[in-house]
C-alpha positions in Angstrom: 6.9 14.3 9.1 9.9 12.2 9.0 9.7 8.3 8.9 10.3 8.2 12.8 7.2 10.5 13.3 5.2 8.5 11.1 6.0 5.3 13.0 5.3 6.8 16.2 1.9 8.2 15.0 1.2 4.5 14.0 2.0 3.4 17.5 -0.1 6.3 19.0 -3.0 5.0 17.0 -2.7 1.7 18.7 -0.8 -0.4 15.9 1.6 -3.0 16.9 5.2 -2.3 16.3 5.5 -4.5 13.2 2.3 -2.9 11.5 3.7 0.5 12.5 7.0 -0.2 11.0 5.6 -1.6 7.7 3.2 1.0 7.5 5.5 3.9 8.0 7.8 2.6 5.0 4.7 2.5 2.8 3.6 6.1 3.9 7.3 7.4 3.2 7.4 5.8 -0.1 3.9 7.1 -0.9 4.2 10.9 0.2 7.7 11.3 1.6 5.9 12.4 4.8 3.9 15.2 3.4 0.5 15.4 5.0 -0.6 17.7 2.3 0.5 15.5 -0.6 -2.3 15.0 -3.3 -1.7 12.9 -6.3 -4.1 13.0 -9.2 -4.3 9.8 -11.1 -4.4 10.6 -14.9 -5.6 7.1 -15.9 -8.8 6.9 -14.0 -9.5 10.4 -12.6 -8.9 9.5 -8.8 -6.8 11.3 -6.3 -5.0 10.2 -3.5 -4.5 12.3 -0.1 -2.1 12.7 2.7 0.6 10.7 4.2 -0.9 7.2 3.4 -2.2 8.6 0.0 -5.7 7.4 0.8 -7.5 7.0 -2.6 -10.7 8.8 -3.4 -12.4 5.5 -4.1 -12.6 5.2 -0.3 -14.0 8.6 0.4 -17.7 7.5 0.7 -17.0 4.9 3.0 -14.9 7.2 5.3 -17.5 9.7 5.3 -20.3 6.9 6.2 -17.9 5.8 8.9 -17.6 9.2 10.4 -13.9 9.4 10.0 -13.9 12.5 7.5 -16.3 14.9 6.2 -14.4 15.7 3.2 -11.1 14.9 1.3 -9.5 18.0 3.0 -9.7 16.1 6.4 -7.1 13.6 5.2 -4.3 16.4 5.3 -4.4 15.9 9.3 -1.9 13.1 10.0 -3.9 11.7 12.8 -7.1 11.4 10.6 -5.1 10.1 7.7 -3.7 7.3 9.9 -7.2 6.6 11.1 -8.4 6.3 7.5 -5.4 4.2 6.5 -6.3 1.6 9.4 -9.9 1.6 8.3 -9.2 1.1 4.7 -6.7 -1.7 5.4 -9.2 -3.4 7.5 -12.5 -2.9 5.6 
């Protein structure tokens, strides 16, 4: 995804323009827009997934909230956007 598509994804999720702009920049810096990006953190053994690089520390709460069934779900840009919003607000 390019940065414009990420921005539009945020808007489609109901984010206001400022949040969508800011969070698109974060996503671009984190993953270059690659929905399948995975980063394994050697210092603590955690992993981060998708466009917004949702860290594995959040997986239990995302599963509990019904947003994902597993980390693999975070490769879907819409699910990743939903997870990013959830993590940012909880």
